[in-house]
N, C-alpha and C positions, 0 to 999 in steps of 0.2 A: 949132700947135706950132712952138717957133722954128725958123728953119733952122740946120742943122748939126747938132742933136740926133739920137739914136736916135727911130725911130718903130716900135715893134715890134706887131705884131698877134697875138692868141691866138683862133685859129679852134677852137670847140667845137662839135661836130656835136651836136644836140638829140636826145635819146632816140635813139641812131643806130642801133642792131638793130630797134628797132621803127619807126624813120622809113624805113629800107629796105625792111621787109616791106610798110609801107603803100604805099611807092613803086611796089613790084609788084605789089601787092594793092590798089587805091584804094578797093574795098568797105570795106576795115577802117578807112578815115579817120572820125574822130569817135567810133570805139569804144573801149573800155577792152581795151587789148592788152598782154599780157605776152609775154617772151620768156624761156623757161625749160629748163633740162636736164631730161633724162629726164621729159616730160611725163606718162608712164604712171605715174610713182611719185609719191605724194603728198608724199615728202620731198624731191623736186626742189626746185632753188632758182630764186629770180627773178633772172635777170640784168640786165634793163632792161624799161621799162614805157612805154607812152604817157602823155601826160598826164593824159588821162580816167581811167587807171587810178591814176596818182599822186593825183589828186584824191580817191579813195576809200581812200588810205592804203597802198596798196601800194607796197613799198619793195624795191630791190635786197637780194639775200640773204635775202629772206623766204622761208620754206616755203611752196610751192603751196598746201598744205592752207589756210593762215592767210591768204594772199590772196584763195583762193575764198571763205573766211568772210567776207572784209571787202568783196567784190565778187562776188556771186554770179554777174553777166553776164560776167565776167573771160573774155575769148578768151585762150587760153594756145598758143603756137606753139614748137615746136622750134627751135633756131637752125640758120639756115643759114649757117654759117661760111666757107662757101667764096665764097658771094655777098658777105657783109660785108666779106671781105678784099680780093675783086676791087674792091668798091665804094670801101673805102678806099685801094686803088692810084689809082682812078681821079680822087678827090679830091686827091689829094697831086701827081699829073701835073698837074694844074689849077694848082694852087699853084705849083708850081716853072716853069710856064711865063712867070710872072711875074716871078719872082725865085728864083735859085738858093738863096738865104739862107732856106730852109724845114728846121725841125726837128720830125721827127715824133716826138711823145710817146707816142701810143698810135695804135690803130687809129681814134678818132675825134677826136682832138685834135692841135693843133700849134702852132709858132710860125713867123712870117715877120718877117724884117728888111725894112721896105720903105723905110727912109731913103733908098737912093739912086732910090727912086720919085715921093716926095712933093714933087719940086721940080716936077715937069709936073702934078699932079693933088693935090688937097686928100685928105689921109688918111681923112676920113670920105666922101667921093665914092669914092674906091678900096675902102673896106671895103663899101659898098654895093654897087658892081660885082661884087664877089667873091660877098656873099651873093646879089644876084639870078641870078648866072651858076650858082652850085652849085645852087640852087633850079630854075632853069629846065631844066638840063640834065640833072640826077639826081634831082629833085623832093625833095631833101633840104633842110631847115631848118636853120640853124647861127645862133650868138651869135657876135660879135667884139667883143673888147676892144682898145680902142687906148691905147698908154700908150709911154713912155720907156722902161720896161724890161719883162722877163720878169714879174716878180712881179705888176706893178700892171696887165700886160695880163692875166693870168690873173684876177685879182679882178674886174677890169672885166666879162670874158667872163661870168661867174656872175651878174652884177647885173640882167640882162634876158633872160630865157627865155621862150618861144621867140622866135628870129627879132630877139635884142635887137643892139644896136649901142651901146656906152658907151665914152665917153673918160674916162679917169682921168689927171690931171695931179698933180704933186707939190703943187702949189699948192691942187689940190681936197682933199687929204686931211683937213683938219680936219673940212670938211664931209661928205665922202662916205664916207669911210674909218674914221676913228678911233671914230666912235660904235657901229659895229658890234661884235659880242661878240665875244670873243676866239676863241672856237670856230668862227666863221666864217672866220678866217684861213687862208688856205691854207698849209699845213704845220703846222698845228697839230691834232695827234691828241687822241684823247679822255684818255689819261695825260699829255701835255704839259699839256693846257688844265687838269686838275686841279690839276697843279705850280704853273700861273701863277696861278690864283685862291688860291691858298695864298700867293702873292706878293702878295696885293690886285690882282691883274691882272685885271680884267674884260671891259675893252675893247681894242681894237686901240691906241687912243689912250692908253690907260694902258702899255701896252707901250713904246710910242713915248717916252714921257715918263720911264721908271724909268731909274735910273743904271745905266750902261752896265757898269760894274763888278760891281754887285749882280746883274745877269743873267748875266753870266760867270761868277760863282763859283757861282751855281745850277745853270744849264744848260750851263756850257762853250760850246764855239764853235757848237754849233746854236742855243744862246740868243743868240749875238751876231748869227748869219744873221737870226733872228726879229725881232731889235731892228733891224737894219739893214732889213731888209724893212718893218717897220710906218712906218719913217720913208722910205719909198720909195725906198731905195739898193739897187740891185741892178745890179751891172756884168757879170753872166753873159752870154755872146754867145750869139746863135742858131747851133746847130751842126747844120751839114747830116750830118754824120757818125755822127751820135748815134744808137745802134743803137733801131729801134723794137720789138724783140723780143730776148728774153736766153735764150742758151744755159743762162745760171746768173745768180743773183741773189745777191748775198752782200754782208757787211759784217765787217770786222774791226777790233779795237781793241786798240793797245797800251797797257798799264796804266802809269801813271806811276810804280809800284810794285809790284814784285812782290808777289803776295799768295797766301794759302790762305784768304782771308775768303769764305766763300761768300754772303754778302750782298753783297759788291762783284761777285762772278760773276753772281751772279743780275741784278743791277742793270745790268753790261753787256749781258748776253745780253738783258735788257729792251729797253735802247735798239735794239739792233740787230734785235730782233725787229719792233718797232713801224716801222723803217724800211721793214725787207723785206716787211710786211705792205701798207703804203701801196703800194708798187712793185706788189705782185700785184692789188691793187685797181686800180690805175691801169690795168693792163694785161689787166683781166678773165680773169685766170687763176689757177690751183691749183697747188700743188706735190705730189708723191707721194714727194720723196726729200729728206733733209736730211743735212748733213753739219757737223760741227763741226772746227775745229781748235784745240789747246791747243798753246801754245809756253812751255815750262818755262824756269825762270830762267837755264838753262845753253844756252837756244837749241835744245832737242831740241825737234821737232815732233811733234804725233800728230795723225793725222786719221782720225775715225770716221766711219760713215754710217750710216742708215737708211732702208730702202724702207718704205712705208706702205700700207694699204689704204684708208684715208680720208685726204680730202685734206687739206693745209695750206692755211688762208686767213687766219684772224685771227692778230693777236699772240699771243693766250694759248695756241692751239695751237702756235704755233712755240716759244714761250718753253717750254711743257711739255716738248716733245720735245727741246730744246736740254740742257736741263737734265737728262733722264733720260740723254742721252749722256753729259752730262759726269760725273753721279754714277756711271756704270758704268765709266767707264774712266779718270777722275782716278786719279794714283797719291799725292795727298797732298803733291806738292811744291808750292814755289811756282811761282805761274803769272805770265809775262810778257804773254802776248797771247792774246786770244780772238777767235774768228771763227764766223759761221754762214754757210752757203750751201745755197741751194736749188737743185733741180734736176727733172728729169722733169716738165716742166708740161703741164698739161691746160687747154684754154678752160673758163672759170669755167661756161661753159653746158653742159659734159657731166659736172660734177663734181655731187654731191649730199650733201645732211648726213645722216648716218646714226647711228642710235642707238648708244651706246656707254656702257661702264658709268659713265661720268661725267654723261653728259647724258640719261639714257633717263627719268630720272625728272621732268624739267623737261620735256621734250619731251609726256611722257604726260599731264601737267596739263594740257596745250592740246588735246588730242585728245578727241572726243566719245564714246569708250568710258567715260571718267570718270565720265559721268552713270550708265551701265549699273553699273559696279564701285559707286557711291554708292548706288544703288537696292537692289541684291543685299544689300550689307554692312548698309544699315538694316534689311532686313525678316530677314535670317538672321544677322547677327551678324558681328562682325569676324574669324572664322576661315571665314566661308563660302567666300572665295577666296584659293587659295594660289598663290606662284609655283612653277611645274611643277618647277624644278631642286631646289627645297628638299624634294621629294616623293620624289627617287631617292637612294639610298644604295647606294655601291659597285656601281652598274649594275642595282640591285633596287628596285621599287617598294614604299614605304613604306605598310603599313596603318594608317591611323589611326583606323578606325572601330572 
């Protein structure tokens, strides 16, 4: 890289929770290992897994019962969050000994601005030194992306795992980045991917070459940011003061025009929910409290919150709860600003997917009990099995015989 240019590393610990467990329990090396919350609960969810488990189809947020269907030999361990946080502290202490310009993004990834160091050592040699030292001292593998900015460094670190080391320069983009599917781009969620594909943007290169005005009209400022990143432009500094944990996560939006249009309200909340869900995923946390703020045309603010029994993890869940609060408390007057804030966090490892009115049928289809239900129904008819609640009226059992 040319002298005088920024050199940014993105350090990405490989399968972090699983790797920490293997480092402390070497007998788990080479085994299909998953870390999951509430191991005793079949609906506990997978937080992370080893590459051996991933090769069998085990994925993050997958229910334990499904993971075991895909990989019967799966070893499931309850997370040791105290150990993981202490290990994370050790990692970042090591990185900060090399430069104070370290930004901790989450428990297992961060950026380093090593521009001041590379006059004495080649960036690749420095990255290899970091990689070797982390593995030797902590027995933890990591991948490192080397680039002139944070976005390209992040994309580079994802290109080779585990123990990968990748340089991504702006001049390399047509060859190494632009042919990738748009869904592989950092910052592009599933909904944004759908919108981009409707604009005939299927690769990162398509996005880089699109008319800037068109992307701005369709996606606003977030679209401009994606456009800039696709072209390798990113001037965000590495921020050592950036918080690695949140007391709250939220987004608010001032509307260009006061509105009573519920379609616009839902669209605004949808975009905010997507951003918040991304940050939850990045931090491996779930939320149990949501609040919304409504600012009316006269600048009067109304804030309402709700505490939940089941965790908020996905964009869909956040959006559903936000809209429910809005419908309950909106007084039909024009709205100037909308916002969503989540609080009361719990490690994703300690959360669980629970059956509710909206998901139980989908979950049930995946359970082995369906085979039994089908057998009984085929033999004795459609009325052989009934939902228990349907046989109770006014607290008394209904006799259908």
